[in-house]
C-alpha positions as CSV (number, residue, x, y, z in Angstrom):
1,X,-4.4,0.4,-35.5
2,X,-7.9,-1.0,-36.0
3,X,-9.4,0.3,-32.8
4,X,-11.0,3.7,-33.1
5,X,-10.7,4.3,-29.4
6,X,-7.0,3.7,-29.6
7,X,-6.6,6.1,-32.5
8,X,-8.5,8.8,-30.6
9,X,-6.4,8.5,-27.5
10,X,-3.2,8.5,-29.4
11,X,-4.2,11.4,-31.6
12,X,-3.7,13.9,-28.8
13,X,0.0,12.9,-28.2
14,X,1.3,11.5,-31.4
15,X,-0.1,13.7,-34.1
16,X,1.4,16.8,-32.6
17,X,4.8,15.5,-33.7
18,X,6.5,15.0,-37.0
19,X,6.5,11.3,-37.8
20,X,9.4,9.6,-39.5
21,X,8.9,6.0,-40.3
22,X,11.8,3.7,-41.1
23,X,12.6,0.0,-41.5
24,X,16.3,0.6,-42.0
25,X,18.6,-0.5,-39.2
26,X,21.2,2.0,-40.1
27,X,18.8,4.8,-39.1
28,X,19.1,3.6,-35.5
29,X,22.7,4.8,-35.6
30,X,22.1,8.2,-37.1
31,X,18.7,9.5,-35.9
32,X,16.8,10.0,-32.7
33,X,13.1,9.4,-32.7
34,X,10.1,11.1,-31.1
35,X,7.9,8.0,-31.1
36,X,8.7,4.3,-30.7
37,X,6.0,1.7,-30.9
38,X,6.8,-1.6,-29.3
39,X,4.0,-4.2,-29.5
40,X,4.2,-7.9,-28.7
41,X,7.9,-7.8,-27.6
42,X,8.2,-7.0,-23.9
43,X,5.4,-9.3,-22.7
44,X,5.3,-10.7,-19.2
45,X,5.4,-14.3,-20.6
46,X,8.8,-13.6,-22.1
47,X,10.6,-11.2,-19.8
48,X,10.7,-10.2,-16.1
49,X,10.2,-6.6,-15.2
50,X,13.9,-6.1,-14.7
51,X,14.7,-7.6,-18.1
52,X,12.0,-5.4,-19.7
53,X,13.5,-2.4,-18.0
54,X,16.9,-3.1,-19.5
55,X,15.4,-3.3,-23.0
56,X,13.4,-0.1,-22.3
57,X,16.6,1.7,-21.4
58,X,18.0,0.7,-24.8
59,X,14.9,1.8,-26.6
60,X,14.9,5.1,-24.8
61,X,18.5,5.7,-26.0
62,X,16.9,6.2,-29.4
63,X,14.2,8.6,-28.1
64,X,14.4,12.4,-28.0
65,X,13.6,14.1,-24.8
66,X,9.8,14.1,-24.2
67,X,9.5,11.4,-26.8
68,X,6.6,8.9,-26.7
69,X,7.0,5.2,-26.1
70,X,3.9,3.1,-26.8
71,X,4.1,-0.4,-25.2
72,X,1.7,-3.2,-25.3
73,X,0.3,-6.3,-27.0
74,X,-2.3,-6.9,-29.7
75,X,-4.0,-10.0,-30.9
76,X,-6.6,-9.9,-33.6
77,X,-8.9,-7.0,-32.6
78,X,-7.8,-6.9,-29.0
79,X,-5.2,-4.2,-28.2
80,X,-3.8,-3.5,-24.7
81,X,-1.5,-0.5,-24.8
82,X,0.2,2.0,-22.4
83,X,1.6,5.3,-23.6
84,X,4.6,6.8,-21.8
85,X,6.5,10.1,-22.1
86,X,10.3,9.9,-21.8
87,X,12.2,12.3,-19.6
88,X,15.8,12.2,-20.8
89,X,17.1,14.4,-17.9
90,X,15.4,12.2,-15.2
91,X,16.0,8.9,-17.1
92,X,12.4,7.8,-16.6
93,X,9.3,6.9,-18.4
94,X,6.2,8.7,-17.2
95,X,2.8,7.0,-17.7
96,X,0.4,9.0,-19.9
97,X,-2.5,6.9,-21.1
98,X,-3.9,3.4,-21.0
99,X,-5.9,1.6,-23.7
100,X,-7.9,-1.3,-22.3
101,X,-5.6,-3.3,-19.9
102,X,-2.4,-1.5,-20.8
103,X,1.1,-2.9,-20.9
104,X,1.9,-5.9,-18.6
105,X,4.3,-4.0,-16.4
106,X,2.5,-0.6,-16.4
107,X,3.6,1.7,-13.6
108,X,3.2,5.5,-13.1
109,X,7.0,6.0,-13.4
110,X,9.6,3.6,-14.7
111,X,13.1,4.6,-13.7
112,X,15.7,3.5,-16.3
113,X,19.3,2.6,-15.8
114,X,22.3,2.2,-18.1
115,X,21.4,5.2,-20.3
């Protein structure tokens, strides 16, 4: 992240957790994660809110309870991000923080299905 403001806002939530970074697909079958960063994927120009919610459900299957999901888009120096906390019991994402304009479909709570 190049944006100092972004790092400061994320610091409170993310750096309290142990961070495991992987680029191995097989890790998705054997591990759960406390943080997932999803940038430039679930943009309004590509997916409807309902389609995005279906993908979010799949991502959240990989998250631990109270895990953090960072959603947004970035282009050059411009970063628009929303930070959500995942409640596994309630099957929902709870909005936590916004950087600049936030994610395209930002809501206070996003209820997930098919989990």
